[in-house]
C-alpha positions in Angstrom: -32.9 28.3 23.2 -30.8 25.9 21.1 -31.9 27.7 18.0 -30.0 30.8 19.2 -26.7 28.9 19.6 -25.6 29.0 16.0 -26.8 32.6 15.3 -24.9 34.0 18.3 -21.8 32.0 17.5 -21.8 33.2 13.9 -22.4 36.8 15.0 -19.5 36.7 17.5 -17.1 34.9 15.1 -17.8 37.5 12.4 -17.3 40.4 14.8 -14.0 38.9 16.0 -12.9 38.2 12.4 -13.5 41.8 11.5 -11.4 42.9 14.4 -8.6 40.5 13.5 -8.5 41.9 9.9 -8.4 45.5 11.3 -5.5 44.6 13.5 -3.7 43.0 10.5 -3.3 46.5 9.0 -1.6 47.9 12.1 1.9 47.1 13.5 1.4 43.7 15.1 2.3 43.5 18.8 3.4 39.9 19.5 5.1 37.9 22.2 6.2 34.3 22.5 4.6 32.2 25.3 6.1 29.5 27.4 5.0 26.8 24.9 6.7 28.7 22.1 3.4 29.7 20.6 2.8 33.3 19.6 0.3 35.7 21.1 -0.8 39.0 19.5 -3.1 41.9 20.5 -5.5 40.5 18.0 -5.7 37.1 19.9 -6.6 39.0 23.1 -9.1 41.3 21.6 -10.8 38.6 19.6 -10.9 36.5 22.7 -12.6 39.3 24.6 -15.3 39.8 22.0 -16.3 36.1 21.9 -15.8 35.5 25.6 -17.9 38.4 26.7 -20.6 37.7 24.1 -21.0 34.1 25.2 -21.0 35.0 28.9 -23.7 37.5 28.3 -25.9 35.2 26.2 -25.2 31.9 28.0 -24.4 32.7 31.7 -25.2 29.1 32.7 -22.8 27.5 30.2 -19.1 26.7 30.7 -16.7 28.6 28.5 -13.1 27.7 27.8 -10.9 30.0 25.7 -7.3 29.5 24.7 -6.4 32.8 26.4 -8.4 32.8 29.6 -9.2 29.2 30.5 -12.4 28.0 32.1 -15.2 30.5 32.9 -18.9 30.2 33.8 -20.6 27.1 35.1 -18.1 24.3 35.0 -21.0 21.8 35.8 -23.0 22.7 32.7 -23.8 20.1 30.0 -22.8 22.8 27.5 -19.2 23.9 27.1 -18.0 26.5 24.6 -14.5 26.1 23.3 -12.9 29.2 21.7 -9.8 29.7 19.6 -9.9 33.4 19.0 -7.1 33.3 16.4 -6.0 29.8 15.2 -2.8 30.0 13.2 -1.2 33.0 14.9 2.2 32.3 13.3 0.6 32.8 9.8 -1.3 35.8 11.1 1.8 37.5 12.5 3.5 37.1 9.0 0.4 38.4 7.3 -0.1 35.3 5.2 -3.2 32.9 4.8 -3.6 30.2 7.4 -5.5 31.7 10.3 -9.1 31.6 11.4 -11.5 32.3 14.2 -13.1 29.2 15.7 -16.0 28.7 18.1 -17.0 25.2 19.1 -19.7 23.9 21.5 -19.8 20.6 23.3 -22.9 19.0 24.7 -22.1 16.4 27.4 -18.5 16.4 26.3 -19.3 15.7 22.6 -18.9 18.2 19.7 -22.4 19.7 19.0 -21.8 22.9 17.0 -18.9 24.6 15.2 -18.2 27.8 13.4 -14.9 28.6 11.6 -14.3 31.9 9.9 -11.5 32.3 7.4 -11.1 36.1 7.3 -8.7 36.1 4.3 -10.9 34.2 2.0 -14.1 35.5 3.6 -15.4 31.9 4.1 -17.6 30.8 6.9 -18.0 27.2 7.8 -20.7 26.1 10.2 -22.4 22.9 11.5 -24.8 21.7 14.1 -25.1 18.1 15.1 -27.5 16.3 12.9 -28.1 19.3 10.6 -25.3 19.1 8.1 -22.3 21.3 7.4 -22.5 24.5 5.4 -20.2 27.1 3.8 -21.0 30.7 3.1 -19.0 32.6 0.5 -20.0 35.8 -1.2 -23.4 35.7 0.5 -24.0 32.2 -1.0 -24.6 29.4 1.6 -24.1 25.9 0.3 -24.1 22.4 1.9 -20.7 20.7 2.3 -19.9 17.1 1.6 -16.5 15.5 1.6 -15.3 13.6 -1.5 -15.9 9.9 -2.1 -12.4 9.3 -3.4 -10.8 6.1 -2.1 -7.8 5.7 -4.4 -4.8 6.9 -2.4 -3.1 8.2 -5.5 -6.0 10.6 -6.0 -6.5 11.6 -2.3 -4.5 14.8 -1.6 -3.0 15.2 1.9 -2.8 18.5 3.8 -0.5 19.2 6.8 1.0 22.0 8.8 4.3 23.7 7.7 6.1 22.4 10.8 6.0 18.7 10.1 9.5 17.2 10.1 10.6 16.4 6.5 11.7 12.9 7.3 8.4 12.2 9.1 6.4 13.4 6.0 8.6 11.3 3.7 7.8 8.2 5.8 4.1 8.9 5.7 4.1 9.4 2.0 6.1 6.2 1.5 3.1 4.5 3.1 0.2 6.3 1.5 1.6 7.3 -1.9 -0.8 10.2 -2.0 -0.4 13.7 -3.5 0.3 16.6 -1.1 -1.1 20.1 -1.3 0.6 23.2 -0.1 1.0 23.1 3.7 -0.9 25.7 5.7 -1.5 26.7 9.4 -4.8 26.4 11.3 -6.8 23.3 11.9 -9.9 25.0 10.8 -8.4 26.0 7.5 -7.0 22.5 6.8 -10.4 20.9 7.6 -11.8 23.5 5.2 -9.8 21.9 2.4 -11.4 18.5 3.2 -15.0 19.7 3.3 -14.4 21.6 0.0 -13.0 18.4 -1.5 -9.6 19.9 -2.2 -8.0 17.4 0.1 -9.0 14.0 1.6 -6.5 13.4 4.4 -5.3 15.8 7.1 -2.3 14.8 9.2 -1.6 16.7 12.4 1.8 15.5 13.6 1.6 17.0 17.1 -0.8 17.1 19.9 -3.3 20.0 20.0 -5.9 21.5 22.4 -9.6 21.0 22.6 -10.3 24.5 21.1 -8.2 23.5 18.1 -10.4 20.6 17.2 -14.0 21.0 18.5 -15.4 23.3 15.8 -13.5 21.7 12.9 -14.4 18.2 14.0 -18.2 18.7 14.0 -18.0 20.5 10.7 -16.0 17.7 9.1 -18.3 15.0 10.6 -21.4 16.7 9.5 -19.9 16.8 6.0 -19.3 13.0 6.1 -15.7 12.9 7.3 -14.0 11.7 10.4 -11.5 13.1 12.9 -9.6 10.9 15.3 -6.4 10.4 17.2 -3.5 9.0 15.2 -4.3 5.5 16.4 -7.9 5.8 15.2 -9.5 6.2 18.7 -11.9 9.0 19.4 -10.9 12.5 20.3 -12.0 12.9 23.9 -13.0 16.2 25.6 -12.4 15.6 29.3 -13.2 19.0 30.7 -12.7 17.9 34.3 -9.0 17.2 33.6 -8.1 20.8 33.3 -5.3 20.7 30.7 -7.6 20.6 27.7 -5.0 18.7 25.5 -5.6 15.6 23.4 -2.1 14.4 24.2 -1.8 12.7 20.7 -1.3 13.6 17.1 -4.5 13.3 15.1 -5.7 12.5 11.6 -8.8 13.4 9.6 -10.1 12.1 6.4 -13.1 11.8 4.1 -13.8 8.5 5.8 -13.6 6.2 2.7 -10.3 4.6 3.8 -9.8 5.9 7.4 -8.9 2.7 9.1 -6.4 1.9 6.4 -4.9 5.3 6.7 -4.6 4.9 10.4 -2.8 1.6 10.0 -0.4 3.0 7.5 0.4 6.2 9.4 0.6 4.3 12.7 3.5 2.4 11.2 5.4 5.7 11.2 6.7 6.5 14.7 4.7 9.5 16.0 
């Protein structure tokens, strides 16, 4: 049955992405949630497509979505993590920086990931031990992070919301170039696996569904994704809040421990 996992995840992610783009051409209905994040009709409808598709195909699995929480068999070894529209702020403005993401954990470890960038029409995918791939214009190619290790040649990508002083302190440590900030964890990890960036700094805590799919895609491309102190991202499904409770950092893994040491010198 494992051979069906990727095919079904890809199908559902593409269906959801098509819907998201259809909604983009309509007046966007949005509301602000208690945590100050935005919620749109597209979030809810994308969530419905993926959630119902996974429940139908994998009734014995656990499913956690950003919009509906835990569903299915909470005792399963398999847990799907869904972010139906990562980067809603960018989406609501009609600008690049949003994606549809489906991740799968096996025994609490990332096993499979699909990220679809509807604007650029790029699909990223990975399965544990099988490599990471990108599909663009019907061409599927394997992904590998760069081998750059000179900080002066290792571009950093971050979200638009990072405090200016914090970014300055990080750059004073790393002395690396910076590319244009953009929303969505999946989109930023896409920069790393396409060798357009080598370091990704996430200055705030994020949820399991934000990292599960991008993490396995990055790792299968040769990179690494950890908490800001270098410790592993943990997916403790039993805890119920589904939050990493830490900023995080990702890289091409040529200088990761040194990056962690330098960035850790900057107060989180």
